[in-house]
N, C-alpha and C positions, 0 to 999 in steps of 0.2 A: 504494500500500500504506500502511495506517495506521502511523504511527510510535508506538513505545512508549518511554516514559521509565522508566529504572531508577534508583532511588536506593539506594545501599548505606549501611547504618548500623552494620554490625558484627554482633554476636551470635555465637553458636556457629558459625554458618555459615562465617564468615571467620576463625575462630581457627586458629592453628598451634601446633605442639608443639615446645618447646625441648628437644632431646635432652640437653643438659647439665644444665639446672635442673629439668626435668620440668614446667615451667610452660606454660600456654597463654598465647598473646600474639597481638596483631594486627600484621600487616605491611601488607598491602594486600588489596583485595577479589579474590576468585577468579572473579568473574563473567566477565571477558573470556576466561579460559581455559576456563570451562564452556561459553560460547557457541561457542567454536571447537571444542571436543571434541564438543559435541552437534550440530555442523554446523548451527547456527541460521542461518536465512536471513531472519529478520525485521529490519525497519528499527528498530534500537534506539539510543537515545541514553542514555549512562550517566554518572552522576556519583556520586562518593563524598561523602556529607555528613559522616560521622563514622565512626570505628571504635571502638565501645565495646560493652561488655557491657550488655544491656538493663536489668539490675538497677541499673546506674549512670546510666541515662538520666533526665534532669531535665525539668521542664516547659519550660525554655529550649531543650533539645534537641528536644522535640516541636514547639515553635514554629518552629524551623529547618526541620523536616520539612514542617510545614504551609505555611510561607512558600514553600518550593521547589515544593510541589505547586500552590500558587496561581499562582506566576509562570511555570511552564513552559508552553509552548504546547500540549503534547500533552494529550489527554484520556484517555489510557490510561497508568496509572502502576503500576509494581511496585516495592515497597520490601522489601529484605531487612532483617530485624529479628530480634533475639533473641526467643526464644519466651516468656521469663518475663514480659515486659511488653508483648507484641505487642497483646494485646486492649486494654490501656489506651491505647496509641497509636492504635489503630483508633477507639476511642471518641472520643478527642480530635479526630481528623481528621473524623469524622462531624459534629461540631458546626458545621463550616464550610459544609456543604451545597454542596460543589464540584460543578459540572456535569462531573464526570469519574468514570471508573471507577478506583478505587484498590484495589490488592491488596497485602496484606502477607503475606510468607512467610518461612520460616526453616528451621532444621535442628536436630535434637536432637543430632546428631553432626557435628563439623567436617568440611567437604568434604575436607580434606587427609588425613583418616584412611582414606579409600578405601571405607569401608562406610557413608558418610553418606547420609541421606535427602535432603540438600540438592539433589542433581541432579534427583531426581524432583519435589521441591517446586517448583523453578524451572521445570521443564517444565510442570507443572500450572498454575502462576501465569501463565505466558505464554499458555497456552490459554484459561484463564478470563478474563483481562483483555481478550481480544479479543471475547468473546461475552456477558459480563455487562452489564446496564444500568448507568448511572451509579450510584455508591454506593461504600461502603467495605466491603471483604471481607477475611477471613482465609482463606488457602489453605494447607492442610497435609494430608498423607497422602492426596492425590488428591481431596480434598473441598473445597468452598468453603462458607463460613459468612458470614452477614451480621454486621456488627460488633456488633450487639446480641443475637446469639443464639449465642454461642460462649464456651467456656471451655477452658482447658488442664487436663486431668485430671492432677493432680500424682502420682497413684499409678501411672498407666499411661504418662504422657508423650504421650498422644494428645489431640488437640483434638476436642471434641464439642459438640453442640448443648446449649443450656441447657434447652430444652423442645421 
C-alpha cells in the first residue's frame, strides 16, 4: 500500500477555543484523532511542522514546508494549511517541480467546533492525493484545483477556479 505523508501547519483547522478568554489558540494538531474517528486504514506518516495562522506565515515558513516535502521519501503528501494563504503556499511549492503529488487542504471552521468542514476536506484530500498525477493541488469543498487555477472567494468563503 502506498504511504502518504501528512504535514500539519496550523490554520483554522487546528484552532481551539479558550472558554475563559474567548480567544482561538493552537495546542496540537487534531489529525490523529480525525484519522481514528474516521476509521482511516491508510498507511500515513504524520509530522507537525508548525502551528500558526496562515496570515502569519512567512517565506521562511514556506521554505520549511518545501524542505520537508523535498526530503520525505513519500511521493504523496497532504498539508493542512490555513485557507487565507493556502494558494500562495501552493504557488511556492509548485516552483520546485517535485516529482510528487502535493495536496493542500484546510477548514473554514475549526475541527473542534463540531460543525467544521475540516473532516470532509481531509477525507477528500486523502482520496485525491492517491489518484492525482504529480503536481501541486488545493482540495477544498470536495473539489480539487491545480495550484495555478484557484482562488478563495472572500465573499462566499468557497474556493473556485480562476477561469
